[in-house]
N, C-alpha and C positions, 0 to 999 in steps of 0.2 A: 504494500500500500504506500503510495506516495503522499507524504505529509507536506502540505504547502509551507514554504519558508515564511518566517515571521517578517512583517514589515518593520521599518524603522520606527514608525509611529507606535506600533504595538510593543516593540522592545523598550521604547522610551517610557511608555505607560507602565509596563511591568517593573522597570527599574525604579521609577518614582514610587510605585506601591511598595516595593521591597524596602527602599530607604525609609519610607513612612513606618512600615511595620517594625523595622529594627530600631528606629529612633524612639518610637512611642511605646515599645513593648519590652525591650531588653533593659535590664537594670543599669547597665553602664556601657552603652554602645560605642563610645568614643575612646575608652581607655586603652583598648588593645592596639588601636591604630596610632596612639600617641597624642590624641586630642581631636577635637572637632574639625580643625583645619585639615589635618591629614586625612581624616575620614572623607570629608567632602571633596578634597583634592582627588581622591581615588574615584569617587562618584563622577567627578568632572572628566577624568581620564576615560572612564568607561563610556560616558555619554558621547565624547568626541570620537571614540573608536567604533561607534555603531554604524554599520553599513546600511545600505538601502534594504537589503534582504539578507536573512541568515537562518540557517536551520537551528532547531532547538538545541541539539548537542553543542554546537559552536557558541550559541548564545550563553549556555550554561558556563562554558569555559571563560567567557568574558566576565561573568558575574562572580565566579568563584573567589577571586582575591578580595572582593568586598566583604563577603561573608566570613572568609578566613581572617580578615583584619580584626575581628572581634576577639580572636584568640580564645575561643570558647568551643569546647568539643561538643556541647549540646546544641549549638546553633548550626544548622546545616541547610544545604540546598541540593536537590537532586532531581533527576527525571522520575516522574511518577511510576513508570513501569520499567525502571532501570534494572535489568537482570543481565549479568555478564553472559555473553554468548560463548565466550572461550575462557578457559582458565589454564594457568601454567601447570605443567606436569609435576611440579613440586610445590610444597607448601612450607611456609616459614613460621617458626615460633619467635617470640619477641623476648629478648633479655634487656636489661637496663642499658646495655651499651651496643645493641645491634641486633641483627637477625641471624637465625640459625635454621637450617633445613630440619624440619621436624617430621615430615611425612612426604611420601611421593605417590604419584598417581600413574606411574609407568614403571614396570619392574626393573628396567635397565638402570634406573636412577637410585636404587636402594643403597648402593655403597656411598652415596652422597649424604645420607642422613648424618647430621652432626656437623656438617661443613658450615663455616661462617661466610656470610655474603660480604664481599669487598667492593664489587662494582657491577653495574649492569650496562652492557654495550659500551664499555670503557668509561662510563661515568661513575666516579667514586661514590660510595654510599653517603659520605658526609655532604657531598654536593647535592645528591638526590634528596637528602633530608631537608636541606635548605629550600629546595623547590617545593617539596611537600608542604612545608609550613606556610608557604605563600598561597597554597591552593585549598587547604582544608583547616578548619579550626582545631587547634591542639591545646590541651591543658598544660602539658609539660614535655620534656624531651623524650620521655618514654612513649607518650602519645604520638609523637612524630614517627617513631619507629613502627608503631601500630598502623598508622596511616600508610606508610610505605609498604608494609606487608600486605595491606588491603589492595594497594595499587598493583602489586605483583600477582594478584588473583584476577585481574581484569585487563584484557589486552588494550581496550580503549583508554582506560584510566592510566595505564603505564605509558602508553604513547603520549598522553598529555604531559606526564611528568618528564619523560625523556625529550619532549618537543621533537619527536620523530614520528614518521608515518607508522601505522600498525604494520607488523610483519608476521610471518609464520613462525618465527622463533626469535629468541633473544640469547645473547651470550652473557653468561654469568661468570664473574671472577670470584672464585671460591678459595678458601683456605680450609683444607680438610682437618679432621680431628687429630691427625698425626703431623700436621704442620705443612703439608704439601700444597703449593699454590697450583690451581688448575683453572683453565678457561674451558667452560662447558656450554655448548649450545643446548638450549632447552626449548622444546616445542610447546605450542598451545594445543589444548584439547577442547573439542567441541562438547556442548551440552553441560548439564549441571554437574557440579563437583560432587563426587561420591566420598566415601570415608577414607579411601586411599590405603596406603600401607605405612605403618609405623612399627618400631621395635615392640616386641611383646613386653608387657609390664610385669614387674615383680610384685605389684600390689593389686589386689582385687578390689577396685573402687566400687562402691555400691551402685546399683542401677537406679535411675530416677523414673518415676511414673509420670502421669499427666500433669502433676503439679511442678515438675522439674526439680523435685526435692526427694531425696532418698537417704537411707542410712543402713549401716551394717557394721560388723566388727572387723577390725584390721586383720585378725587371725583368731585361731581357736583358743588362745589364752584369755580372750575377753578383757585384756588389759587396756585396750584402746578401741573406742568406737569412732566411726567416721560418718559425719553428716555432710552429704554432698548437695550443694545448692547450685542450680543452673540459672537460666534466665527467669526473672521474677515477674512474669506477666500472666501466669496460668494457674494461680492458686486462689481459692475462694476469698481469702481475706483481702487480697488485692482488689478483687472485684467489689467487695463490700465498701472499701475506701472510695473507689471510683463512683459507686452508686451514691454514697453519702455526700461526696463533694460536687456531684453534678457533672463529672467528667464521663459522660455516657458514650462518647464516641469510641473510646477504647473498648467498652463493653460491646457495642454494636459490631465493631470489627471482629472481636473474638467470637461473637455469636455467628456472624456470617462465615467465618472459617469453618465452623462445624455444620452450619445449615446454609449452604450457598443459595443465592437467589431468593433469600427470605429476609424481609424487613420486619424486625420484632417491634411490637408495641411496648410501651413502658411496662405494662403488666407482665407481658411475656419476659421482658428483660429482667424484671425483679425476681421472677421465678427462676430464671436461668442463674442469677447470682446465687440463689440459695441452694442450687443443686450441683454446681461444679465442685470438683474435688478440693478439699481443704488441706492446709499445712498443719493445722492444730493436731489432728489425730496422729500424724507422723511424729511430731515432737513428743506427744504423750507416750507413744509406743517406744520411741527411742529411750527416753528417760526412765520409763517404767522398767524396761529390760536392763538398762545399765544399773539401776538400783538393785534389781534382783541378782545380778551377776557381780555386784560390787566393783563396777568398772570405774577407775579413777580418772581416766583421760578421755577427752572428746576432741577430735580434729574436725574443724569446720572447713570444708574444701570449697573455696570461692573461686577457683581457677577458671570456671566456666560461667561465673555469675556476672554477666555483662550489662545488666540493667533491668528496669521494670519498676515495680512499686516497692517502696522501702519499708513498709510496715513490718515485714518479717524481722527487721533489725530490732525493733522494740519487743516483738514476741520472743525472740531468742534471748535478749537481755533479761526479760522477765523470767523466762523459763530456766535459764542457766545460772543466773546470779541472784534472782529474787527481786520482788517489786521494790523493796526499800533501796537496794543498790541501784536499780535502774532510775528511780526517782532522784537519786542524789548525783547521778553522773552529769558532768558538764558537757552538754552537747553543742555549746556555742549558740549561735542564733542565725536566723535567716531574715532577709529583707525581701518580701515579695513586692512586685510591682503590678498593679492592676491597670488594664488597658482595654480598649475596644476588642482587641484580639483575644484577651482573656475571656471577655464576656461571650465571644463567639464559641470558644472552646468549652466553657463551663456553664453557659446558659445565663449567668449573671455575675456581677461583681459583688463580693461580700459587703455588707453594710459597714460603714465606718467613715470617719473623716480623714481621708487619705491625703488631702492637701494637693498642691501642684505636683504633677508628675505621677500621681497614683501610688506613691511608695507607702508601705506599712512598716514603720520603724519601731513598732511596739515591742517586738521581741528583743531588738537591740537595746532599747531603753531599759527593759527589765534585766537584761544581762549586765549592763553597766551598773545598775543599782546594786546587784548582788556582788559583782566582782571588782568593780572599781571603788565603790564607796563602802564595801564591806557590810551592806545591809541586805536583808532578805524580805523586803516588803512585798515583793511579787514572786509567786512560784514560777519555776521553769515549766516548760511544756510537759516534760515527762513526769513532773511532780503532780500535775493535775489529773493525770490518767485520762485526759480528754480523748486521746487516740483510741483508748479501749472502747469508747462508745461507738466508734465507727466500724468496729469489727466484732459483731455479736457472736460469731462462731468462737473466737478466742475468748471473748469476755465471759461467756457462759462456762468455759472450762478453766479460766485463769486461777480461781481459788482452789481448784482440785488438782492442779498440776503436781506431779511428783516433786518432792523437795530435794531431789538429788542434785548435788552441786559438784560436778566434775571440774577438773582443771581443763582449761580450754586453750587450744592452739589453732590459730587461723592461718590458712594457707591462701596466698594470692598469686595471681599471674599478672602480666601486663594488661590482660583483658578484663581483669576485675574492675568494674566501672559502675558509676551511678548508684543504683540500689545495692549492688554488690559491695561497692566501696562504703556505703552507709553502714552495712553490717560490720565491716572491718572497723570503722570508726567507733561504733557502739561497743563492740566486744573488746576492742583494745582499750577503750576508756574505762571499761569495767575490770580490767586486769588480765585479759587474755594475752598470750604470747603471739607473735606475728612472724611467720617465716615465708620465704618464697621470693618472687620477683616483685619489685615495686609496681603499684598500680599506675595506669596512665592518667588517673584523675588527680588533680591537685587537691590538697586538703581544703583550701579556701578557693572557691570557684563559683561558676554560675550553673544552676541546676533547674530542673523541672521545666518541661517543654510545653509550648503552645504550637499547634500545627497550623499551617497555612498553605494556600495554593495561589500562584500567580495566574491571573485570569486569562491572559493571552497565550503564553508559552505553556501553561499548565505545569510548570515546574513546581514541585512540592518541597516544603521545607519545615524546619522547626526553629523556634527561638526560645531561649531560656527566659524565664520571668522571675527568677529568684537569685539574689546574691546570697550564697551560703558561706558563712564564717564558722565552720566546724571547729576550728582551732584559732580563735581570734588573736591570741597572743603569739602566734607563730610568726617568725621572721618572714616578711613578704617575699623575700628572695627564695624561700624554700618552696619548691613546686611539686615535690612528691614526698610521700610518707615512706621513710626507709624502714624495712623490716628489722626486727631484732636480729634475725639470722637470714642473710640474703642468699638466694640461690643464684650462683654465678655460673659461668661457662665451665669452670673447672669441676664444680660439683655435678653439673649436668653430664659432663663427659665421664666422670667416675660412675655415674648411674647408667652408663651406656645409652644415654639419650632416651631413657624411659619416659613415655608420655605422662606418667603420673609421678614424675620426679619430685614435684613439690610436696605431695603427700608423703612420699617415701622419705624425703628430707626431714619432714616433721616427725615421722615415726622414729627415725634414727636419733633425732635430737631428744625425744622423750626417753628412748631406751638407754641413751648414753648418760642419763641423769643430769643433763644440763640444767634442768629446772627442778631442783630438789625442794621439797616442802620445807 
């Protein structure tokens, strides 16, 4: 099907609408670009570069630097139906200092697993990282590596980074695990990416069900249990929060995935929320069994927890450390910004006197009263238990949760992000140990998205509407949360590039007695 090119008038209108959305919806749209002058200079450069006609993919390429200038991983722009038609025959894992081949999709490349990437088509990875940062919003240096790994999974996106035409193959400069430098031509494969091949794991990580949450014991000794948490968009308690907040678009999309070509009424949607699988019974089963077997350690595996709804963080804090500890934890504060786009996404703007700009500074004021002036006139959000009223499934069970209090180790990967990162922050704040690769999310950043579509190009996007200060007293120059014990390339190589190296690393740390009571 031939899609007509966009006219200059249409592109100009979409650009103006995008600028309007960013400026009136994002908490701090000019900071990443270095100020309003730099931001609008970029807008002017894009305006002057608009031709008379342009296809949507090329128009998107023009707009990318503007969205990336906000330096916010939650603010994005993409084609609505963007599905890569080709993927590289190898896949990369992300470490704090670069990319490593973690799996392959063609048997001939199996010996390359564990090799480090040094260049693509003779362009060094450091130079590629600089280009990536100009094209996609990134929270920190680890996020840049994630974005580069993503580009290496999409032939069109990689061509954009390389500023070269798409080709049938690329040449990778690699340094193998034994230190040998190699130039390897790698071809693109058509169709969706499968599971590929990776080394077998020495750890039996528990499977996850429809909730993307599962648990099991690390071995037959029952000394350590493992709670595995995937993407946090398919558990009932998340749906309950979305229903309570009015964010029904997420629920409708979930419903349509299960029942295509069906538009649910509000009554049907409310029933749907009450019937989808919940995380609460999984937590109860896990802790009940740990109590019966006297299991002292729990590893929370967040390596695949890339985002979703964060209420599981409070649920885990309550279940693992107790309500009093959760109420006392310092979770920092957030500054939401309410806008017309917020109203479009949530149905309405919360009542309140938000003043010019639509900012809600109430949580920041309360935090300053408690921590700057040493007073406790206002309770923190977790102290009020207000979040409990939004998730009746957990609220009904909260008082009857097992009182087992294991010691907790959290495992992260570079892909631990958004809601997954919130779990890390909550459990670490409660005393959990942290091992693995640092997260691509900055501790203090922009979060919680509003969705939009540009009317003429039909490009889809997201924009953050909250400034999150999870660690308000942290040095602003610190852009990632360093694990207590970091998983580096040397450890990964020692584990023979085990796909579950992070969990294995945590288990070895426990068994070594690193954290004695």
